[in-house]
N, C-alpha and C positions, 0 to 999 in steps of 0.2 A: 640176600638169597645167593647161594653159591652156584657157580656154573662150571661145567667141565670144559676147559679150553681145548681139550683134545677132540671134542666132537666137531664134525664138519659143520660149517656155517651155511645157513640158508639166507638167500636174499632174492629180491625181485630184480630182474635185469631185462634189458632189450638185447636180443640176440640176433646177430647177423651171420648167416651162413652163405658162403660163396663157393662156387665150383665152376671149373672150366668145362665148356661144352665140347664133347668129342675129343677129350684129351688123348685117349689111347690111339685114335686114328692119326692125330697130329704126330704123336711119337713114332708111329710106324712110317709115316710119310717122310719126316725129317727130324730125327731125334735131336741133333745139335741145335737146330734153329728153335725147336719147340722148348727145349730146356732154357735157352737164352731168353725167349719171349716170356716164358712162365716166370723166370726169376725177376724180370723187369716188371711184369704186371703185378706180381705178388708184392713187390716193393711199393708200387703205386698204391695198392690197397692198404698196406701197413702205414704208409705216410698219411693217408687220408683218415684212417682210424685214429691215429694219434692226434691229428689236428682237431678232430671232433670230440676229443676227450674219452675215446674208447680204448679198449685193450685187446690186442690179438691174443687169444687164449691158446689156439692150437692151429697148426698147419700140418697137414698130412697129404702126401701125394699132390693132387691138384686142387685141394680144398683149403679154405680159410674159415676159421670160426672166431668171431669177435664179440665182445660184450660192451654195453654202454649203460650208464645210469639213466639215460633219457632216451625215450623212443623217438622224440623229435630229432635229437642229434644223430641217432642211428640212421634214420631215413635220409636226413640231409647228407650224411656221409655216403650212403649208398648211391644217391644221385650224383654226388661229386665223383665217386669211383667210376660209375658207368660213363660219365662224360670224359674223365681222364683216360680211361681205357679206350674209348672210341677215338680220341685224338691220337693216342699212341699207335694203335693198330692201323690207323689210316696211312701211316708211312711205311707199312710192311707189305711184302708180297701177299696176295690174297691167301695163298696156301699156309702162311705162317701167322694168320690173324687169329689169336685166341679170344673167344667170346666167353664171358662169364655170366652165370645166372646168380641172382641174389634173392634169398628169402629172409624175412624178418618176422620175429615173434617176440612177445613179451610174456615172460613166465617166471615161475619160481625155479631157482637153480641152487644146487648144492656145491659150495666151493670146498675143494679138498686138494691139498698138495699142489697148488698153483693152477689147477684146472677146474672146470665146472662140469656138472652132470645134471640130468633131469629131463623130464618129458618135454619141457619147453624147448630144449635144444633139438630133440627129435622132430618136433613139429616144424621148427625153422628149417631143418634140412629137408623135410618132406615138401614143404611149400616151395623151397628153392628148386626142387626137381621139377616142379610144374611151370616155372617161369620160362618165358621165351628167351632165346639167346640175347644178351644185352639188356634183359628186363629185370624188374624188381617187383616182387609180390610180398604183401604183408598180410598177417592174419587179422581177424576182426578185432582182437584185443589190442593189437598194435595200432590199427586204424582208429580205434576210439581215442587213443592218446594223441593222435596227430591231426584229426579231422578238421579242427578249427584253426590250424596253423596256416597263416598266410604263406602262399607260395608252394604249399604241398597239396597236390591233387591226386585223387584216387578214383577208380571206377570198380564197381562190384564185379568179381570174376567167378562167383558161384560158391556154393557150399560143397566142400570136398571131404570125403570120408577116407581116412588113412588107416592102414593096418595098425592094430594095437592101440588106437585112439578111440575112446568110447563114443564121442559125439562128433557129428560133422563140423568141420572148421570153416567159417566164413573167410573168404580170401579176397583181397583187393589188389588191383594192379596200380602201381604208381605211374602217373602220367604227367605230361608237361603242361597240360591245360585242363581246366575244369569241365570241358564239354565231353559228352559221351563219345565223340569221334576222335578224341585226343590220342596221341601216340606215346609209347613208353620212352624211357631214356636209355640209349638213343633209339631212333625209329627203325627197329628191326621188324620183320614180318610177324604178325600176330596170328596164332592158330585160331581156327574157327571154333566157336563154342559148341555148335551142333546140338543134337538132341542129348538127352540123358544117356550116358554110356559109361563103361568102365575102361580105364586106361591103366596098363601095368607098367610100373617103373621098378628098377632095382633099388632098394627092396620093394616088394610088391605093394602097390598103392592103388586102391580103388577110388575113382573119382566120380562124385555125383555133382553134376552141373545144375544150377538153378538160375532162372532168369530174373528172379526177384530177390532183393536184399532181405 
């Protein structure tokens, strides 16, 4: 059977989306220090991605997009990243400490001209926007891939409805311990779940919180 090699290739991938919290504010406060800290933290992320067998696909502004063949390796990489970042920023003045959020999804992607496209990437980015500073959130499909892996612990964070995504997405928070009182990597303040409500992020995201998985 003949195939057209010019057609974009589809594959299943674990997608890591990372973004700096309040990057614009940091740039306004101290542009030179922010650029230096961002360069260093982004290099820490790239080094960790390579160690875990992933590939940095895209960097734009204050964000990083990476893909992995394994959801387990992707989440292990995210944990290593947040630990490394926490260690690095501990030695900086408080005003220059860049905190990163990480969101992870597993989905079908289209590879074309060295980059990737697809709804799976959009979902990873939307989930990342929900994470607390220094935190890691994964979608339900990613959680199903890692849930029985020793040393990886998650707690249910609710079902979230995103713009242009037909179905609510179950989201889990990666934690350091299996108990419900466990903290994320590293231990930054966790926003209250509260009642069902809508929260707007750019781009607009409606969030539906649920107390049951």
